C-alpha positions in Angstrom: 98.0 99.4 144.7 98.4 102.2 142.3 95.7 102.9 139.6 95.9 103.7 135.8 92.8 104.2 133.6 95.1 102.4 130.4 98.1 100.2 130.3 100.8 102.4 132.0 103.1 100.0 132.8 103.6 98.1 129.2 102.0 95.2 130.6 100.6 94.2 126.8 104.1 94.0 125.9 105.1 91.5 129.0 102.2 89.5 127.9 102.2 88.8 124.6 103.2 85.3 124.8 100.2 84.0 126.9 97.4 82.6 125.0 94.5 84.7 126.2 97.0 87.7 124.5 96.9 86.4 121.0 93.2 86.0 120.8 91.1 88.6 118.4 92.1 91.9 117.7 91.5 95.3 119.0 93.1 94.2 122.3 93.2 96.6 125.4 93.9 96.7 128.7 92.3 99.0 131.0 91.4 99.8 134.6 94.9 98.7 135.9 95.8 98.3 139.8 99.5 97.7 140.2 101.4 97.0 142.9 105.3 96.1 143.3 106.9 95.4 146.8 109.9 97.7 148.2 112.6 95.0 147.2 111.1 94.8 143.5 110.6 91.0 143.7 106.6 90.7 143.7 104.8 92.8 140.8 101.2 92.5 141.0 98.5 93.8 138.4 94.9 93.3 138.5 93.4 94.6 135.1 90.3 94.5 132.7 91.6 92.8 129.4 89.2 92.8 126.3 89.7 91.5 122.7 87.3 91.0 119.9 86.5 88.0 118.0 84.4 87.9 114.7 83.5 90.1 112.0 80.4 92.7 111.4 77.2 91.4 112.7 78.7 88.3 114.3 81.3 90.1 116.0 81.8 89.4 119.9 83.5 91.3 122.6 85.0 89.3 125.1 86.2 91.0 128.4 87.8 89.5 131.7 89.4 90.6 134.9 92.8 89.4 134.8 95.1 88.8 137.9 98.9 88.8 136.9 102.2 88.6 138.9 106.0 88.7 138.1 107.5 86.9 141.2 111.6 85.9 141.6 110.3 83.4 144.1 108.3 81.8 141.1 110.0 79.0 138.9 107.1 77.6 136.7 107.0 75.3 133.7 105.3 76.7 131.1 101.5 75.9 132.1 98.0 76.1 130.5 95.0 75.1 132.3 91.3 76.1 131.4 87.9 74.4 132.4 87.6 70.8 130.7 84.6 70.4 128.8 83.3 67.2 126.7 85.3 68.0 123.6 88.2 68.1 125.4 87.9 64.8 126.8 87.0 63.2 123.3 90.1 65.1 122.1 92.2 63.4 124.7 90.6 60.2 124.6 91.5 60.1 121.0 95.0 61.1 121.7 94.5 64.6 120.2 95.6 66.5 122.5 97.3 66.3 126.0 95.6 66.3 129.5 97.7 66.3 133.0 95.5 64.2 135.2 96.0 63.5 138.6 94.6 59.9 139.6 94.7 60.9 143.3 92.7 64.0 142.4 89.9 62.8 140.0 87.5 66.1 140.5 90.4 68.4 139.6 91.2 65.9 136.5 87.7 66.2 135.6 87.0 70.2 135.9 90.5 71.2 134.2 92.5 70.5 131.2 96.2 70.7 132.0 98.5 71.0 129.3 102.6 71.8 129.2 105.4 70.4 127.9 107.5 69.4 130.9 104.6 66.9 132.4 107.3 65.6 134.9 108.0 69.2 136.2 104.5 70.6 136.1 103.3 67.3 138.2 106.0 68.3 140.7 104.8 72.2 140.7 101.2 71.4 141.1 100.9 69.6 144.5 98.3 68.6 146.5 97.6 72.4 147.5 97.5 73.6 144.5 95.0 70.5 143.0 92.7 71.4 146.2 92.7 75.0 145.6 91.5 74.5 141.9 89.1 71.4 143.1 87.5 74.3 145.2 87.9 77.2 143.2 86.3 76.0 139.6 86.1 77.8 136.3 89.9 79.5 136.3 92.1 79.7 133.4 95.7 80.0 134.4 98.8 80.5 132.7 102.3 80.4 134.2 105.9 80.9 132.4 108.8 80.5 134.7 108.6 83.9 136.7 105.1 85.1 135.3 101.5 83.6 136.5 98.3 84.9 135.4 94.6 83.6 136.0 91.0 84.6 135.4 87.6 83.7 134.6 87.0 83.4 130.8 84.9 86.2 129.7 83.8 87.2 133.2 84.4 90.8 134.2 84.4 91.6 137.9 82.7 94.3 139.8 84.9 96.7 142.1 84.2 95.0 145.2 84.9 91.5 143.8 88.8 92.8 143.2 89.9 92.3 146.6 88.9 88.4 146.8 90.9 88.3 143.7 93.5 89.6 145.0 93.6 87.6 148.0 93.2 84.5 145.7 96.2 85.5 143.9 98.2 86.0 146.7 97.3 82.7 147.9 98.2 80.7 144.8 101.2 82.7 144.8 102.1 81.5 148.3 101.4 77.9 147.2 103.4 78.0 144.1 106.8 80.1 145.5 110.0 78.1 145.9 111.0 77.5 149.2 
């Protein structure tokens, strides 16, 4: 993988439609690892992303390490998945928000809030293998749009020696989700 201290590949522009990249201000991508396969079909980036919320003394900086890929072998619906909390369950119960649950995977459904407009297609794409992956791998936020897939732990900056494991998880997820 190639390395750049800053966003030399224009990732910020590619990611502007993802929810994570619409939060806060002073948005910055740094420490970018980047790889493209020989056929330009799989483009992988792992990077640190930070933004600031609040002002003055209540200013809070959020940082996370993000796995992002573009792949021609993906055809994903718009998906937003994040760890589910008590307030999400109340909002879902009161029909104030959407949560796509899977009766056969109650652990996954309890752990994650899964949202997207095309529920039928999401249920098709989020197959048993994906559900098992995220039931085991807790705390992830995942966003997907067509050929783009991104996931991270909110406000968790990985240590350099943890990057290889993130890469492996990202590649496993790509393998599970690719169109066969």
